[in-house]
N, C-alpha and C positions, 0 to 999 in steps of 0.2 A: 283255460288255463287245467290242469288237472288236479285235479282235488291228491291234494298226502295226505296222510291221518299219520299222523305223526303225537307224542304225548310227552311232556315233563316230567322226569323228580325229582323234588329234590336230592341231593345227598344224604344218602342216611344216617349224616356224622351232623346236618344241619344242627345250627343252635346250639353245639357243644361251645366250649372254648377250649380254644388252642391244645394245650397238659390233656384235655378228655378225649377229642378230636382223633387224639396219639395214642390216646390209651387202646384204641380200636386197632382189632386185628382180625383181616388186611386193614391196611390205613385206606382209609378212598385217598383220593388223587387230590396233592393241595398243587398247584402249579408253586408260587412262596418257600416253600419246605423243601422239594424238591431242586429250585433251584441253590438253595443254602445247603446242603446235601452234596451236591453235586460239588459247590464250591469246597465245600470241608473235605471233600472225599480229597480234590486235586491239591491242595495244598498238605491234609495227611501224610497224603503217599507223596509227594516231594519229602513234607519232612523226616518220613519213613527212612527213605532212602539217601537223604544227605544226612543228617541227624544221629541214625541208626544204623547206617546201612545197613540197608534189609536187602537178608538173601533169598530169592524165592528161589527150590530148584523142585520138580515134578510139575509146573506150575500148566506142560501140556497134557497132564492124565489127568482135571478137572474133565467132568464130560461136557458135550459142547450142545446137549440137546436133552430137557424133559427137565424133570424136578433132582434136585439127590441132598445130601445130608457130608454137612464138613461139621465133622469132633473132633474132637483136640485135647492136649492136655491145657491145664490152664495155670497161671501164675503170675495174671496180670491185668488190671483192664485195656492193656496195647493189645490185647492177644485176638479180640474184636476186633479189631481196626487193620490191627497185621492180616488177618486172615480176610476180610473182604477188601485189601486192595491186590487178592492174587485173583479176584476175580473183573471180571472185565467191568470199565464203566456204564453200558448195557445193564450189568443186572444188579445197577447200586437199588433202584429202588423196590427189589423182588427180591433181595438179599434180607434176611431175618436173624439175626442173635438172640439167641433165647434168656430170657433174662431174669431173674428172680424178682416181684414182684411187691412183695415185702420190701427188701432192700433200696427199687431205686422209687416207691412208690414215694419212702417215708420223704423226700425230699423232691418236691415239684422241681422247682432250678433243674435240680441234676437231671431230672426223668426228662425235663424238655429238653435240654441240649443234647443227652444222649438217645434221646430216640430222633428229633432231628438229624443227629450225624451218625448214629452206626442202625436207625432202622428198626430194634430192637419190638421184638414182641414179647410183654409181660406175660408168666407162670404161673401160677400158683406151686411154690414146691410140696409144702406142707400140705395139701389136698391128697388124694386118694390118688387122684393120675388120670382116673377115668375125661372129664370133660380136655386136659392138656393134650391130651394122644390123640382123644377127637380132633383138635381145635389145628395139630400141625399133621393129620393124616388127610383132613381136608386143606392144604397150603400145599402139599404134597401133590395131592390131583390137578392139581392148576397145573397149568406148562410154566416150565422158565422160574419157579420161587428154588429158591437156597434156605433151609434152615440149615445155621451156626448152632453146633450146641458142643458144651461144654458136660461130659459124662460125672466129671468128677463131683457139680455140684456146689464148688466153691475155688477159691485162689490154694493156691499151696504155696505155705510159707517159707517152704524149703528147696524147691524146686524136685522132690519125687513125689513121682504118678499116682495117683489115690485110686483106691478100688472102683470103677465106674458104677453106676445109680443101675438098678434094670430100667426105667422109665428107657432107655436109648435104645433095648433090647425089646422089651416089649413095643414098641414103634418099626419095628426095621420087622420083628418074624414073621413069617411067612406073607411076605413081603416085594415089591420087586425095587424097592425105593435104594435107584444105589447110595452104597457109603462110601466116602475118600475119606480115609485115616491120615493127620495131621500133626504132626511135630515141629514145636515153638520152641528155643533155644535162644534166650533172653534178655524174653520181655520182664522178670520176674527182677533181675536184675537192674532194669533200666527203668523200670517203673515197680520198685516195690511196695505192698499191699502196707499204707499207714504214712504212703510218703506224699511231698504235691504236684512235684516237677519230676516229669522223665529224666531221665541223666543219657549221655551220648554213650551209651554201651552197643556193642551187635546186637540184632535180633538176624535170624536164620529162622525160618519156614521151611519144611521139608514136605512135601505133600504125597500122600502114596497111593499105591494102586484106588479105583473104587472095587466095590466088594456088592452083592446081593446075596438076603438069609429068607430067600422062600422058598428052601426045601426046609430051612428050621420050622418047627413045631412052635404055635401062638401059644407058649409053655411058661411059667416060671423056671423050670427049669431049659427052654428053648434060651431063654431070656439073658440067665443065667452066662452058656453058652455062648453068646452074641454078646455080651461085660465082656468076659475072658479073652474071647478073638480079637477084639478092636484093641483094647486095654494090651493087650501082645504085639497086635501092628504098629500101633503107635512108640510102643518099646521098640520093635527094630527100627524104626526111622530114626530115633535119641540115639540106639548106639553110632548110630553114622558120624558121629560131630562129638559123644560124651559117652563115658560108664553111664552103666545104668543105673538109679538111686532109686526107683522105684521100689514100693514094697512087693514081698510073692504076694503071685498072687495062690486064690487060694476060693473052692468055692465055701467052703465053712466062714470065711468073711462073707460072704454075698447073705448069712441066712440069719 
């Protein structure tokens, strides 16, 4: 019998509570969490199709290989699960909606449920952003990861599409990471901010063409250019279903 050299290392999050394990990014594999997330995804997708009549246009435009970023307008907690529903179930544990640490860590139960169901990745929106951008790049350098980002930074109360914050531009400038603009229609009416349960309002998701910004300089002006271009791409998708309601784009607004 041949000698076999092998070693056993405990998981990096060994000994941590469930909530603390879920705060780690990327998360260590957890069969129980994976099973709960899969069951929740199947149930949520069925509910979105039946209760909210979710219609997805442009699913074929999603990259089939490699890592990429999804960006969309933001009006509801339904936005993340609607975007995740456009991805194959095989991507379930490698898709990470970015979420504000200060909001979700304020309530442990809310965070645990959201992390199990949607696999959220917590970021500090009040920091300078260098560490958050570094983590995002690390995730995108790994094959098969999907980052789901809402560049407005907060939910819209009136359905208008606000200014895209420069973080998305700094992440993409001078890189080959594909980014896919998306537009969500109806989520704000289906589950408005401050309400307890979703309403049976129709939801539409329009998916745009992927693009990269490897030729854009990694500078503030380059980041602002990307923000404006991506916001315009989302607006173009919005115009397919309803009149524009976003505030005008201007460079001064980013200063």
